[in-house]
C-alpha positions as a printed Julia matrix, in Angstrom:
119×3 Matrix{Float64}:
 -15.51  -21.67  -12.6
 -13.69  -25.23  -12.94
 -15.2   -25.41  -16.77
 -13.1   -21.99  -17.74
  -9.63  -21.32  -17.12
  -8.01  -18.04  -16.42
  -7.13  -15.87  -19.74
  -4.97  -13.24  -18.09
  -2.72  -13.29  -15.17
  -3.45  -11.58  -12.1
  -2.26   -7.98  -11.94
   0.75   -8.57   -9.69
   3.39   -5.89   -8.2
   6.23   -5.43  -10.59
   8.85   -7.35   -8.56
   6.66  -10.55   -9.29
   5.35  -10.07  -12.74
   7.9   -12.73  -14.06
   6.69  -15.55  -11.52
   3.4   -16.5   -13.66
   0.0   -16.36  -12.8
   0.57  -16.75   -9.2
  -1.88  -15.45   -6.54
   0.21  -14.32   -3.34
  -1.71  -14.4    -0.19
  -1.41  -11.77    2.25
  -0.78  -13.23    5.69
  -2.94  -11.0     7.72
  -6.64  -11.37    5.74
  -6.03  -13.91    3.31
  -6.63  -11.27    0.26
  -4.31  -11.57   -2.48
  -1.48   -9.23   -3.42
  -2.17   -7.08   -6.18
  -0.39   -4.16   -7.89
  -0.68   -0.79   -6.58
  -2.37    0.58   -9.87
  -5.02   -2.21   -9.47
  -5.83   -0.89   -6.54
  -5.88    2.84   -7.77
  -8.36    1.84  -10.62
 -10.55    0.48   -8.12
 -10.54    2.99   -5.74
 -11.43    5.34   -8.94
 -14.12    3.0    -9.6
 -15.31    2.43   -6.01
 -14.48    5.73   -3.66
 -14.77    3.47   -0.64
 -12.21    0.82   -1.52
 -10.18   -0.3     1.54
  -7.35    1.86    1.47
  -5.27   -0.64    3.76
  -4.47   -3.08    0.46
  -3.59    0.2    -1.64
  -1.07    1.44    1.01
   0.45   -1.82    1.69
   4.05   -1.67    0.75
   4.24   -4.96   -0.89
   1.97   -3.9    -3.54
   5.07   -1.87   -4.79
   8.11   -3.25   -3.48
   9.46   -6.83   -2.04
  10.48   -4.94    1.42
   7.36   -4.86    3.48
   9.54   -2.47    5.67
   9.62    0.12    2.75
   6.82    2.72    3.39
   8.2     5.54    1.01
   5.67    5.57   -1.83
   3.05    4.35    0.43
   3.29    7.36    2.87
   3.63    9.92   -0.2
   0.6     8.0    -1.87
  -1.68    8.48    1.47
  -0.82   12.02    1.45
  -1.93   12.58   -1.96
  -5.12   10.45   -1.39
  -5.51   12.96    1.82
  -5.5    16.16   -0.43
  -8.09   14.55   -2.53
 -10.36   14.18    0.34
  -9.8    10.41    0.65
 -10.18    9.99    4.65
 -11.3     6.45    5.52
  -8.16    5.0     6.31
  -8.66    3.88    9.97
  -6.59    6.04   12.74
  -4.71    2.89   13.76
  -3.3     2.4     9.99
  -2.52    5.99    9.67
  -0.39    5.98   12.66
   1.4     2.76   11.77
   2.08    4.32    8.18
   3.41    7.53   10.12
   5.55    6.01   12.51
   7.14    3.21    9.94
   7.93    5.85    7.34
   9.51    8.31   10.2
  11.2     5.07   11.65
  12.46    4.27    8.02
  14.02    7.64    7.5
  15.47    8.0    11.02
  17.47    4.67   10.72
  19.01    6.41    7.59
  20.01    9.31    9.43
  17.36   11.69    7.91
  15.8    12.53   11.53
  14.75   15.91   10.46
  12.36   14.24    7.86
  11.45   11.92   10.28
  10.15   14.99   12.61
   8.26   16.12    9.21
   6.35   12.87    8.71
   5.59   13.07   12.59
   3.94   16.39   12.24
   1.3    14.66   10.08
   0.24   12.95   13.18
  -3.05   14.17   14.35
  -2.6    12.71   17.98
């Protein structure tokens, strides 16, 4: 409320920690950007927590096109029976990581990633 001030900074990603108590807004939905650990805690407390926020590369790194951790984290979550990521988001995650690997010359690993695509 207006009569009480914040007593702690928002859980920002590591690359934004030194920027103070700034809330970074997401361009897509107006959601504030949070650290991946914060999202994991929210998922632990609410099994239906939205996975799109958790798997957003910007919750880990300043490079919005670096899908390494997001893809591996999604595979771990799938193994733990979290399956409420939309088919479109799943496809974007797979193709983005595969394209990233292919651009680094790791086309064999890009094929491996695409083998996880159900369609």
